[in-house]
MARTISE-468098 format. One record per residue (C-alpha): residue number from 1; residue in one letter; chain; x, y, z. Coordinates in steps of 0.02 Angstrom, whole numbers, plus 50000, padded with zeros to 5 digits. Each point is the difference from the previous one (the first is absolute). Layout:
// MARTISE-468098
{num: NUM | residuo: a | cadena: A | X: X | Y: Y | Z: Z}
...
***
This chain:
// MARTISE-468098
{num: 1 | residuo: x | cadena: A | X: 49992 | Y: 50010 | Z: 50001}
{num: 2 | residuo: x | cadena: A | X: 50060 | Y: 50169 | Z: 49954}
{num: 3 | residuo: x | cadena: A | X: 50025 | Y: 50121 | Z: 50163}
{num: 4 | residuo: x | cadena: A | X: 49930 | Y: 50198 | Z: 49957}
{num: 5 | residuo: x | cadena: A | X: 50129 | Y: 50112 | Z: 50006}
{num: 6 | residuo: x | cadena: A | X: 49983 | Y: 50124 | Z: 50142}
{num: 7 | residuo: x | cadena: A | X: 49985 | Y: 50171 | Z: 49914}
{num: 8 | residuo: x | cadena: A | X: 49982 | Y: 50098 | Z: 50141}
{num: 9 | residuo: x | cadena: A | X: 50177 | Y: 49926 | Z: 50064}
{num: 10 | residuo: x | cadena: A | X: 50056 | Y: 50017 | Z: 49834}
{num: 11 | residuo: x | cadena: A | X: 49947 | Y: 50205 | Z: 50007}
{num: 12 | residuo: x | cadena: A | X: 50083 | Y: 50032 | Z: 50163}
{num: 13 | residuo: x | cadena: A | X: 50156 | Y: 49922 | Z: 49949}
{num: 14 | residuo: x | cadena: A | X: 50014 | Y: 50123 | Z: 49836}
{num: 15 | residuo: x | cadena: A | X: 49908 | Y: 50128 | Z: 50091}
{num: 16 | residuo: x | cadena: A | X: 50130 | Y: 49988 | Z: 50131}
{num: 17 | residuo: x | cadena: A | X: 50165 | Y: 49987 | Z: 49882}
{num: 18 | residuo: x | cadena: A | X: 49944 | Y: 50204 | Z: 49959}
{num: 19 | residuo: x | cadena: A | X: 50012 | Y: 50098 | Z: 50167}
{num: 20 | residuo: x | cadena: A | X: 49888 | Y: 50158 | Z: 50026}
{num: 21 | residuo: x | cadena: A | X: 50106 | Y: 50153 | Z: 50090}
{num: 22 | residuo: x | cadena: A | X: 49882 | Y: 50088 | Z: 50087}
{num: 23 | residuo: x | cadena: A | X: 50118 | Y: 50122 | Z: 50061}
{num: 24 | residuo: x | cadena: A | X: 49970 | Y: 50091 | Z: 49818}
{num: 25 | residuo: x | cadena: A | X: 49792 | Y: 50013 | Z: 50058}
{num: 26 | residuo: x | cadena: A | X: 50067 | Y: 50085 | Z: 50166}
{num: 27 | residuo: x | cadena: A | X: 50108 | Y: 50125 | Z: 49916}
{num: 28 | residuo: x | cadena: A | X: 49889 | Y: 50044 | Z: 49890}
{num: 29 | residuo: x | cadena: A | X: 49855 | Y: 50022 | Z: 50140}
{num: 30 | residuo: x | cadena: A | X: 50129 | Y: 50089 | Z: 50111}
{num: 31 | residuo: x | cadena: A | X: 50048 | Y: 50114 | Z: 49868}
{num: 32 | residuo: x | cadena: A | X: 49800 | Y: 50032 | Z: 49948}
{num: 33 | residuo: x | cadena: A | X: 49958 | Y: 50039 | Z: 50189}
{num: 34 | residuo: x | cadena: A | X: 50146 | Y: 50126 | Z: 50008}
{num: 35 | residuo: x | cadena: A | X: 49938 | Y: 50104 | Z: 49837}
{num: 36 | residuo: x | cadena: A | X: 49837 | Y: 50007 | Z: 50084}
{num: 37 | residuo: x | cadena: A | X: 50049 | Y: 50066 | Z: 50164}
{num: 38 | residuo: x | cadena: A | X: 50119 | Y: 50136 | Z: 49899}
{num: 39 | residuo: x | cadena: A | X: 49854 | Y: 50024 | Z: 49905}
{num: 40 | residuo: x | cadena: A | X: 49896 | Y: 50011 | Z: 50130}
{num: 41 | residuo: x | cadena: A | X: 50112 | Y: 50104 | Z: 50111}
{num: 42 | residuo: x | cadena: A | X: 49982 | Y: 50136 | Z: 49826}
{num: 43 | residuo: x | cadena: A | X: 49825 | Y: 49991 | Z: 49987}
{num: 44 | residuo: x | cadena: A | X: 49990 | Y: 50040 | Z: 50210}
{num: 45 | residuo: x | cadena: A | X: 50101 | Y: 50153 | Z: 49996}
{num: 46 | residuo: x | cadena: A | X: 49920 | Y: 50059 | Z: 49856}
{num: 47 | residuo: x | cadena: A | X: 49849 | Y: 50001 | Z: 50086}
{num: 48 | residuo: x | cadena: A | X: 50049 | Y: 50060 | Z: 50155}
{num: 49 | residuo: x | cadena: A | X: 50072 | Y: 50155 | Z: 49886}
{num: 50 | residuo: x | cadena: A | X: 49834 | Y: 50025 | Z: 49928}
{num: 51 | residuo: x | cadena: A | X: 49889 | Y: 49989 | Z: 50155}
{num: 52 | residuo: x | cadena: A | X: 50147 | Y: 50126 | Z: 50086}
{num: 53 | residuo: x | cadena: A | X: 49950 | Y: 50131 | Z: 49849}
{num: 54 | residuo: x | cadena: A | X: 49840 | Y: 49971 | Z: 49995}
{num: 55 | residuo: x | cadena: A | X: 49978 | Y: 50036 | Z: 50170}
{num: 56 | residuo: x | cadena: A | X: 50116 | Y: 50169 | Z: 49996}
{num: 57 | residuo: x | cadena: A | X: 49884 | Y: 50045 | Z: 49816}
{num: 58 | residuo: x | cadena: A | X: 49837 | Y: 49981 | Z: 50138}
{num: 59 | residuo: x | cadena: A | X: 50092 | Y: 50101 | Z: 50156}
{num: 60 | residuo: x | cadena: A | X: 50055 | Y: 50140 | Z: 49880}
{num: 61 | residuo: x | cadena: A | X: 49830 | Y: 50006 | Z: 49907}
{num: 62 | residuo: x | cadena: A | X: 49906 | Y: 50000 | Z: 50160}
{num: 63 | residuo: x | cadena: A | X: 50103 | Y: 50144 | Z: 50061}
{num: 64 | residuo: x | cadena: A | X: 49961 | Y: 50100 | Z: 49850}
{num: 65 | residuo: x | cadena: A | X: 49816 | Y: 49969 | Z: 50016}
{num: 66 | residuo: x | cadena: A | X: 50011 | Y: 50064 | Z: 50177}
{num: 67 | residuo: x | cadena: A | X: 50082 | Y: 50172 | Z: 49956}
{num: 68 | residuo: x | cadena: A | X: 49872 | Y: 50025 | Z: 49858}
{num: 69 | residuo: x | cadena: A | X: 49854 | Y: 49945 | Z: 50131}
{num: 70 | residuo: x | cadena: A | X: 50056 | Y: 50135 | Z: 50122}
{num: 71 | residuo: x | cadena: A | X: 49853 | Y: 50159 | Z: 49992}
{num: 72 | residuo: x | cadena: A | X: 50051 | Y: 50164 | Z: 49892}
{num: 73 | residuo: x | cadena: A | X: 49963 | Y: 50173 | Z: 50019}
{num: 74 | residuo: x | cadena: A | X: 49959 | Y: 50022 | Z: 49819}
{num: 75 | residuo: x | cadena: A | X: 49905 | Y: 49892 | Z: 49873}
{num: 76 | residuo: x | cadena: A | X: 50142 | Y: 50002 | Z: 49874}
{num: 77 | residuo: x | cadena: A | X: 50102 | Y: 49953 | Z: 50126}
{num: 78 | residuo: x | cadena: A | X: 49906 | Y: 49817 | Z: 49984}
{num: 79 | residuo: x | cadena: A | X: 50030 | Y: 49995 | Z: 49822}
{num: 80 | residuo: x | cadena: A | X: 50185 | Y: 50058 | Z: 50034}
{num: 81 | residuo: x | cadena: A | X: 50025 | Y: 49826 | Z: 50094}
{num: 82 | residuo: x | cadena: A | X: 49905 | Y: 49907 | Z: 49902}
{num: 83 | residuo: x | cadena: A | X: 50111 | Y: 50039 | Z: 49882}
{num: 84 | residuo: x | cadena: A | X: 50163 | Y: 49976 | Z: 50102}
{num: 85 | residuo: x | cadena: A | X: 49936 | Y: 49835 | Z: 50042}
{num: 86 | residuo: x | cadena: A | X: 49968 | Y: 49933 | Z: 49840}
{num: 87 | residuo: x | cadena: A | X: 50150 | Y: 50071 | Z: 49930}
{num: 88 | residuo: x | cadena: A | X: 50116 | Y: 49931 | Z: 50149}
{num: 89 | residuo: x | cadena: A | X: 49921 | Y: 49829 | Z: 49982}
{num: 90 | residuo: x | cadena: A | X: 50031 | Y: 49991 | Z: 49813}
{num: 91 | residuo: x | cadena: A | X: 50164 | Y: 50036 | Z: 50043}
{num: 92 | residuo: x | cadena: A | X: 50009 | Y: 49867 | Z: 50119}
{num: 93 | residuo: x | cadena: A | X: 49928 | Y: 49881 | Z: 49897}
{num: 94 | residuo: x | cadena: A | X: 50128 | Y: 50018 | Z: 49868}
{num: 95 | residuo: x | cadena: A | X: 50131 | Y: 49971 | Z: 50137}
{num: 96 | residuo: x | cadena: A | X: 49932 | Y: 49838 | Z: 50089}
{num: 97 | residuo: x | cadena: A | X: 49970 | Y: 49915 | Z: 49803}
{num: 98 | residuo: x | cadena: A | X: 50190 | Y: 50037 | Z: 49958}
{num: 99 | residuo: x | cadena: A | X: 50024 | Y: 49931 | Z: 50183}
{num: 100 | residuo: x | cadena: A | X: 49894 | Y: 49852 | Z: 49975}
{num: 101 | residuo: x | cadena: A | X: 50070 | Y: 49977 | Z: 49800}
{num: 102 | residuo: x | cadena: A | X: 50166 | Y: 49999 | Z: 50115}
{num: 103 | residuo: x | cadena: A | X: 49952 | Y: 49859 | Z: 50083}
{num: 104 | residuo: x | cadena: A | X: 49933 | Y: 49882 | Z: 49861}
{num: 105 | residuo: x | cadena: A | X: 50169 | Y: 50048 | Z: 49900}
{num: 106 | residuo: x | cadena: A | X: 50100 | Y: 49934 | Z: 50168}
{num: 107 | residuo: x | cadena: A | X: 49889 | Y: 49830 | Z: 49993}
{num: 108 | residuo: x | cadena: A | X: 50011 | Y: 49956 | Z: 49813}
{num: 109 | residuo: x | cadena: A | X: 50193 | Y: 50039 | Z: 50011}
{num: 110 | residuo: x | cadena: A | X: 50024 | Y: 49884 | Z: 50150}
{num: 111 | residuo: x | cadena: A | X: 49876 | Y: 49869 | Z: 49928}
{num: 112 | residuo: x | cadena: A | X: 50107 | Y: 49990 | Z: 49851}
{num: 113 | residuo: x | cadena: A | X: 50158 | Y: 49991 | Z: 50084}
{num: 114 | residuo: x | cadena: A | X: 49941 | Y: 49865 | Z: 50121}
{num: 115 | residuo: x | cadena: A | X: 49933 | Y: 49903 | Z: 49846}
{num: 116 | residuo: x | cadena: A | X: 50154 | Y: 50016 | Z: 49891}
{num: 117 | residuo: x | cadena: A | X: 50112 | Y: 49931 | Z: 50138}
{num: 118 | residuo: x | cadena: A | X: 49862 | Y: 49875 | Z: 50044}
{num: 119 | residuo: x | cadena: A | X: 49998 | Y: 49942 | Z: 49821}
{num: 120 | residuo: x | cadena: A | X: 50231 | Y: 49974 | Z: 50005}
{num: 121 | residuo: x | cadena: A | X: 49971 | Y: 49890 | Z: 50159}
{num: 122 | residuo: x | cadena: A | X: 49852 | Y: 49907 | Z: 49940}
{num: 123 | residuo: x | cadena: A | X: 50109 | Y: 49977 | Z: 49839}
{num: 124 | residuo: x | cadena: A | X: 50169 | Y: 49955 | Z: 50076}
{num: 125 | residuo: x | cadena: A | X: 49904 | Y: 49879 | Z: 50131}
{num: 126 | residuo: x | cadena: A | X: 49915 | Y: 49909 | Z: 49841}
{num: 127 | residuo: x | cadena: A | X: 50144 | Y: 49974 | Z: 49902}
{num: 128 | residuo: x | cadena: A | X: 50093 | Y: 49934 | Z: 50174}
{num: 129 | residuo: x | cadena: A | X: 49860 | Y: 49880 | Z: 50014}
{num: 130 | residuo: x | cadena: A | X: 49983 | Y: 49955 | Z: 49818}
{num: 131 | residuo: x | cadena: A | X: 50183 | Y: 49961 | Z: 49987}
{num: 132 | residuo: x | cadena: A | X: 49996 | Y: 49879 | Z: 50198}
{num: 133 | residuo: x | cadena: A | X: 49824 | Y: 49910 | Z: 49892}
{num: 134 | residuo: x | cadena: A | X: 50115 | Y: 49971 | Z: 49835}
{num: 135 | residuo: x | cadena: A | X: 50139 | Y: 49928 | Z: 50105}
{num: 136 | residuo: x | cadena: A | X: 49892 | Y: 49879 | Z: 50109}
{num: 137 | residuo: x | cadena: A | X: 49904 | Y: 49942 | Z: 49876}
{num: 138 | residuo: x | cadena: A | X: 50156 | Y: 49971 | Z: 49891}
{num: 139 | residuo: x | cadena: A | X: 50083 | Y: 49903 | Z: 50128}
{num: 140 | residuo: x | cadena: A | X: 49833 | Y: 49899 | Z: 50057}
{num: 141 | residuo: x | cadena: A | X: 50006 | Y: 49961 | Z: 49794}
{num: 142 | residuo: x | cadena: A | X: 50164 | Y: 49932 | Z: 50018}
{num: 143 | residuo: x | cadena: A | X: 49961 | Y: 49885 | Z: 50147}
{num: 144 | residuo: x | cadena: A | X: 49855 | Y: 49948 | Z: 49940}
{num: 145 | residuo: x | cadena: A | X: 50082 | Y: 49936 | Z: 49856}
{num: 146 | residuo: x | cadena: A | X: 50137 | Y: 49944 | Z: 50086}
{num: 147 | residuo: x | cadena: A | X: 49891 | Y: 49869 | Z: 50077}
***
């Protein structure tokens, strides 16, 4: 009687001959986690600066409204106070919008810098992993053919 070949054992032997190195995956995970940490830092810093700028803008506006809302001796003084408020508010808006643009520009520059550095790191890690895998597979293939 013919004995049936145990395919499970055969596959275990074949797959066991080709070792899997998980260090490359661990390295990629660490690199991705580090990149995410740095990108989060950039985003949180920008959010903090934006919040500070918004708060300052609101305080300035409320201060100007306080000046405008004071009682005046002449009706024409109310029109002048409203004109002064509108003029100062328009000037402040231009300054604050320019500050917001600077924050956005810094975020963009920092993000591009981080992405380029991460790309270089990942390229180097991938090259090293491929070279190691090639060496391991070649050694395993030689070992398998030598039997």
